[in-house]
C-alpha positions as CSV (number, residue, x, y, z in Angstrom):
1,M,7.2,16.4,77.9
2,K,9.9,17.9,75.8
3,V,13.5,17.2,76.6
4,S,16.1,19.6,75.3
5,E,18.7,18.5,72.7
6,K,21.1,18.0,75.5
7,G,19.0,15.0,76.3
8,Q,18.4,13.2,79.6
9,L,20.7,13.8,82.5
10,V,20.1,10.6,84.3
11,M,21.0,9.7,87.9
12,F,19.3,6.5,88.9
13,K,19.7,3.3,90.7
14,T,17.9,0.1,89.8
15,L,17.5,-3.5,91.0
16,L,16.0,-4.7,87.7
17,A,12.8,-5.4,89.6
18,T,10.0,-3.2,90.9
19,A,11.2,0.4,90.7
20,L,9.9,2.9,93.3
21,V,10.7,6.4,92.1
22,A,11.5,8.6,95.1
23,S,11.6,11.9,93.4
24,A,11.8,13.5,90.0
25,S,12.3,17.1,88.9
26,F,12.3,18.7,85.5
27,S,13.8,21.8,83.9
28,A,14.1,23.3,80.4
29,M,17.7,22.1,80.2
30,A,17.5,18.4,81.2
31,L,15.4,15.7,82.8
32,V,16.7,14.6,86.2
33,A,15.3,11.5,87.8
34,S,16.4,9.6,90.9
35,A,15.2,6.4,92.5
36,S,16.0,4.6,95.7
37,F,15.7,1.0,96.7
38,S,16.5,-1.2,99.7
39,A,19.3,-2.8,97.7
40,M,21.1,-1.4,94.7
41,A,22.7,-3.4,91.9
42,L,23.2,-0.8,89.2
43,E,23.8,2.9,89.3
44,L,24.1,5.2,86.2
45,K,24.9,8.9,86.0
46,G,25.2,11.1,82.9
47,H,23.5,12.2,79.7
48,L,21.4,9.6,77.9
49,T,21.7,11.3,74.5
50,Q,23.8,11.3,71.4
51,G,27.2,12.7,72.4
52,G,26.6,11.9,76.0
53,L,28.9,10.2,78.6
54,V,27.5,7.8,81.3
55,T,29.3,6.5,84.3
56,G,28.1,3.5,86.1
57,K,28.7,1.5,89.3
58,L,27.8,-2.2,89.9
59,E,28.0,-4.0,93.2
60,N,29.6,-7.4,93.1
61,A,29.9,-7.7,89.4
62,K,32.4,-9.9,87.6
63,S,32.0,-8.3,84.1
64,V,29.9,-5.7,82.3
65,S,29.3,-5.0,78.6
66,L,27.5,-2.5,76.3
67,N,26.0,-3.8,73.1
68,G,28.3,-6.8,73.4
69,E,31.5,-4.8,74.0
70,N,33.2,-5.5,77.3
71,L,33.7,-2.5,79.5
72,K,36.6,-2.0,81.9
73,L,35.4,-2.5,85.5
74,S,37.3,-1.1,88.5
75,A,37.8,-2.9,91.7
76,Q,35.1,-0.7,93.2
77,G,32.7,-1.5,90.4
78,D,33.1,1.7,88.4
79,F,32.7,1.8,84.6
80,V,32.0,4.3,81.8
81,F,30.7,4.4,78.3
82,G,29.5,7.0,75.8
83,F,27.4,7.6,72.7
84,G,28.7,9.1,69.4
85,R,27.1,11.9,67.4
86,D,24.8,9.6,65.4
87,A,24.5,6.7,67.8
88,D,21.4,4.5,67.7
89,T,18.8,5.3,70.2
90,T,18.5,1.8,71.8
91,H,21.3,0.0,73.6
92,T,21.7,-2.9,76.0
93,L,23.8,-3.1,79.1
94,K,24.7,-6.6,80.4
95,W,26.6,-7.8,83.4
96,V,27.5,-11.0,85.2
97,D,27.2,-10.9,89.0
98,N,29.5,-12.7,91.4
99,R,27.2,-15.7,91.4
100,G,27.6,-16.0,87.6
101,K,24.1,-14.8,86.8
102,L,23.6,-12.7,83.7
103,H,21.6,-9.5,83.9
104,S,20.4,-7.3,81.1
105,H,19.2,-3.7,81.1
106,P,17.8,-1.7,78.1
107,I,19.0,1.9,77.6
108,A,17.2,4.4,75.5
109,I,18.9,7.7,74.5
110,T,17.5,10.8,72.8
111,K,18.3,11.9,69.3
112,R,19.6,15.4,68.7
113,D,19.4,18.0,66.0
114,Y,22.6,19.7,65.1
115,K,23.5,23.2,64.0
116,I,24.5,23.8,60.3
117,D,27.3,26.3,59.8
118,K,28.0,27.9,56.4
119,I,31.4,29.6,56.0
120,T,32.4,31.4,52.8
121,G,35.6,33.0,51.7
122,V,37.8,30.2,53.0
123,A,41.1,29.7,51.1
124,K,41.1,26.7,48.8
125,K,44.0,25.1,50.7
126,Y,41.8,24.8,53.8
127,V,39.0,23.1,51.9
128,S,41.0,20.6,49.8
129,P,44.5,19.9,51.0
130,P,47.1,19.3,48.3
131,K,47.9,15.6,47.4
132,K,51.5,16.0,48.5
133,V,50.5,16.1,52.1
134,S,48.2,13.0,52.0
135,A,50.9,10.7,53.4
136,R,51.5,13.1,56.3
137,I,47.8,13.4,57.0
138,S,47.4,9.6,57.1
139,R,50.5,9.2,59.3
140,E,49.3,11.7,61.8
141,A,45.8,10.3,61.9
142,V,47.2,6.9,62.8
143,A,49.3,8.4,65.6
144,V,46.3,10.2,67.1
145,R,44.1,7.1,66.9
146,K,46.7,5.0,68.6
147,A,47.0,7.6,71.4
148,R,43.2,7.4,72.0
149,E,43.4,3.6,72.3
150,V,44.7,3.9,75.8
151,N,42.6,2.0,78.3
152,S,44.2,2.7,81.7
153,D,43.0,2.0,85.2
154,L,42.7,5.8,86.0
155,L,39.4,6.9,87.4
156,Y,39.5,10.6,86.8
157,F,36.5,10.4,84.5
158,L,34.5,10.2,87.6
159,D,35.5,13.8,88.6
160,P,33.6,17.0,87.6
161,V,34.8,18.5,84.3
162,L,35.8,22.2,84.3
163,K,35.9,24.6,81.4
164,P,39.6,24.6,80.2
165,A,39.9,28.2,78.9
166,E,38.2,31.6,79.0
167,G,36.6,32.8,75.8
168,R,33.6,32.9,73.6
169,I,32.0,29.6,72.4
170,S,32.5,29.9,68.7
171,G,31.7,26.3,67.6
172,V,29.6,23.5,68.9
173,Y,29.7,19.7,68.9
174,G,27.9,17.9,66.1
175,S,27.5,20.9,63.8
176,Q,27.7,20.2,60.0
177,R,30.0,22.8,58.4
178,Y,30.1,23.9,54.8
179,F,33.2,25.6,53.5
180,N,32.4,27.7,50.3
181,G,29.3,25.6,49.9
182,E,31.0,22.2,50.2
183,P,29.8,20.0,53.1
184,R,32.6,18.8,55.4
185,R,32.7,16.3,58.2
186,P,30.7,17.2,61.3
187,H,32.5,19.1,64.1
188,F,33.2,17.0,67.1
189,G,34.5,19.5,69.5
190,L,33.6,22.7,71.5
191,D,35.4,25.8,70.2
192,I,36.5,28.4,72.6
193,A,37.7,31.6,70.9
194,N,40.4,33.8,72.5
195,K,43.6,35.5,71.5
196,T,46.8,33.5,70.8
197,G,48.7,32.8,74.0
198,S,45.6,32.6,76.2
199,P,46.1,29.8,78.8
200,V,44.6,26.3,78.6
201,Y,44.0,24.4,81.8
202,A,43.4,20.7,82.4
203,P,39.6,20.3,83.0
204,I,40.2,17.1,84.9
205,S,43.3,15.2,86.0
206,G,45.1,12.8,83.7
207,T,48.2,11.6,82.0
208,V,49.6,13.1,78.7
209,V,49.5,10.4,76.0
210,F,50.1,12.7,73.0
211,A,51.8,16.0,72.6
212,E,52.8,17.3,69.1
213,P,53.3,21.0,68.1
214,D,52.5,20.8,64.4
215,L,50.0,18.4,62.9
216,Y,48.7,19.3,59.5
217,Y,45.0,19.6,60.4
218,S,45.1,20.3,64.1
219,G,48.4,22.1,64.6
220,G,49.6,22.0,68.2
221,T,47.8,18.9,69.6
222,L,47.5,17.5,73.1
223,I,45.7,14.4,74.4
224,L,45.1,13.5,78.0
225,D,44.1,10.1,79.3
226,H,41.5,10.1,82.1
227,G,41.0,6.3,82.4
228,H,38.9,3.5,81.0
229,G,39.1,4.7,77.4
230,I,38.2,8.4,78.2
231,T,40.5,10.9,76.6
232,S,40.3,14.7,76.1
233,T,42.0,16.5,73.1
234,Y,43.1,20.1,72.7
235,I,44.0,21.4,69.3
236,H,45.3,24.4,67.3
237,L,47.6,25.2,70.3
238,S,50.3,27.8,69.9
239,K,52.4,26.3,72.8
240,L,52.4,23.0,74.7
241,D,53.6,23.2,78.4
242,V,53.6,19.4,78.9
243,K,55.1,16.3,77.4
244,V,54.1,12.6,77.0
245,G,54.1,10.8,80.3
246,D,53.5,13.9,82.5
247,K,50.9,13.5,85.2
248,I,48.5,16.4,85.2
249,E,46.3,17.6,88.0
250,Q,43.0,19.4,87.4
251,G,43.6,23.1,86.9
252,N,47.2,22.8,85.8
253,K,48.2,25.0,82.8
254,V,48.9,22.6,80.0
255,A,49.0,24.8,76.8
256,E,48.1,28.1,75.1
257,I,45.5,28.9,72.6
258,G,46.6,29.4,69.0
259,A,45.8,29.4,65.3
260,T,47.9,26.5,64.2
261,G,46.8,23.9,61.7
262,R,43.8,24.5,59.4
263,V,42.0,27.3,61.1
264,T,40.7,30.8,60.3
265,G,41.4,32.3,63.7
266,P,42.8,31.6,67.1
267,H,40.7,29.3,69.3
268,L,40.8,26.1,71.3
269,D,39.1,23.1,69.8
270,W,38.3,20.9,72.8
271,R,37.2,17.3,72.4
272,F,36.3,14.2,74.5
273,N,36.4,10.6,73.4
274,W,35.3,7.3,74.8
275,K,37.6,5.0,72.7
276,G,36.5,5.7,69.2
277,E,33.2,7.4,70.1
278,R,33.3,11.2,70.0
279,L,31.5,12.9,72.9
280,D,30.2,16.4,73.5
281,P,32.3,18.4,75.9
282,A,29.5,20.9,76.5
283,L,27.4,18.1,78.2
284,L,30.3,17.5,80.7
285,M,31.5,21.1,81.3
286,Q,30.8,22.9,84.6
287,D,30.7,26.7,84.9
288,T,33.9,27.1,86.9
289,L,37.1,27.7,84.9
290,A,39.9,25.3,85.5
291,N,42.3,28.1,86.5
292,K,43.0,27.2,90.1
293,K,46.7,27.0,89.7
């Protein structure tokens, strides 16, 4: 059975014992499986693939970790983790229950193939920035990385994710870009092309942890915290409507699309992170636009 490059969309519950599968259905887009038991210890939902985000729930757990890294656990037993673009395909989830017993559960994810984009005629300044701005680039990179280190108690990552703006999808996650024949870093966002000034809405609720109008690479840049290390980023903005510390509800207008920073045309570059892991927004995005307000 072939699974699309979006990988497995998993929704299952397990007791780490005999698993009785209640139902399973398949489509060209994803594999969906569900299982039910008389008692449930672990529940996982999400995409088991490179770039995927997975939410989990554990009953009566004291701690939980992925590949040895401790995960934040809510009072209700909720947690989240994700896989980067080139993540290994095998992982291990462990947790300690309220009796002090250690459990271990293997997780296998699918490997993806990524699109190669070749762009010619790009001005040299966009391919190799001048040395005089290297200090600025390093300083801004540190600030962005620090903003993404937030690990709050918010649980908005459990909510459905809506598309943040109208427009044509002009760039996809994971693609390897070549500017004038020179390979660049992979693209880690979803590009939505539209004219400058087009509104950007919050796809899920959160708190503003970074808001800068003019970074060298990304221009107008906004980062929202959604809890437990999950952040979303919006770059190349022409206008920011919010500031650091603002509490944002899903559907609030937060910015406007632009062509700031190192770009060749107006668009929104939309990204998701779990801590330092870059996730694929397309795997999370629902069809409905976040323009309720």
